[in-house]
C-alpha positions, 0 to 999 in steps of 0.5 A, a space after each residue: 351105542 350112543 355112550 360109546 360113540 360119545 366116549 370115541 368122540 370125546 377121546 378122538 377130540 382130546 387126543 387131537 387137541 393134545 397133538 395140536 398143543 404138543 405140535 404148537 409147543 414144539 414149533 415155538 421151541 424151535 423158534 426160541 433156540 433159533 432166536 437164542 443162537 444169535 448174538 443180536 437181531 435187527 428187524 424192520 416191521 410193519 405195525 397196525 393197530 385197529 378197533 373197528 368199534 372205536 373207528 380206529 386205524 393206525 398203520 406205521 413202520 419202525 426199525 428195532 435192534 435187540 441184544 439180549 434184554 438191551 434194544 433200540 427201537 424207532 417208531 412214530 418218530 420216537 426213538 427208545 433205548 433200553 440199556 437193560 436197566 434204564 429207558 429213554 424215550 427220545 422225542 426230537 418233535 417235543 425235544 424231550 427225553 423221558 427217563 425212567 427204570 424199567 417198569 413195563 407191564 407183563 402184559 405188554 409185548 416190548 421189543 425185548 420180549 417180542 421174540 420169547 414172550 410166548 415161553 411163559 403164561 400161555 396155553 398153545 394150539 396149533 393154528 391155520 396154515 398159510 401161504 404168503 408169497 410162496 412162504 409157508 406160514 404156520 400160526 400157533 394160538 396163544 391163550 393167556 393162562 392169567 384170566 385177568 389178562 387184557 389179551 384174549 388171544 395171540 396168533 403167532 406166525 412162523 416161517 416153516 422154513 426159517 423158524 423166524 417169527 413172520 408176524 404176530 396178531 394180539 386180539 385184546 379183550 376190548 376189541 383192538 387188534 394189533 398186528 406186527 409184520 416182519 418185512 426184514 429179519 437180520 441176524 449177527 450184525 456189527 454193532 457199535 459198542 455204544 448203540 445201546 448206551 444214551 448220550 446225554 451230550 447229544 441232547 443238551 438242548 432238551 428237556 429232560 424228564 426223570 420219572 423216578 
């Protein structure tokens, strides 16, 4: 009898886990299809970095416009332009422009990856559901398949109605927690044809630092 009960518990637990995994994948598929249907996306966001052990808490706001792999990101007084091949970091405070090829690490969730990073390299499971100011936010837990990843897990909050990402909570193995919350989400905006183009003439007085 004990063996039968044990087998039943294992079967129910495994079945529940598989169901959560399938539901998580299905939800993220809907999010991905919605994102890919837009020509461009403009987001205003809040970014918080915390590490209690190190007594660190950094909070800031930023905005980003994305079109395919290209993006323009403004955060911490720095503008980052990525034209699909080359990265331009513009710092007015330092009067410096740093130019480099695309050499971002796979672990980093960059603006161009933010709405699609979850498509590969993670296992999924449905997590908690929360009511945030009348909005139903369903969380999906993502765990990196790569055991060497610096990321412990990620909680991706999805608005159940719009299928847009509401927030992203990343927990690092070093105890660092980063939270990105979307304040506004606009799509198919009329963009300048030169938005993702770096104009060197505007920064003739800046120090140009080419890393490659």
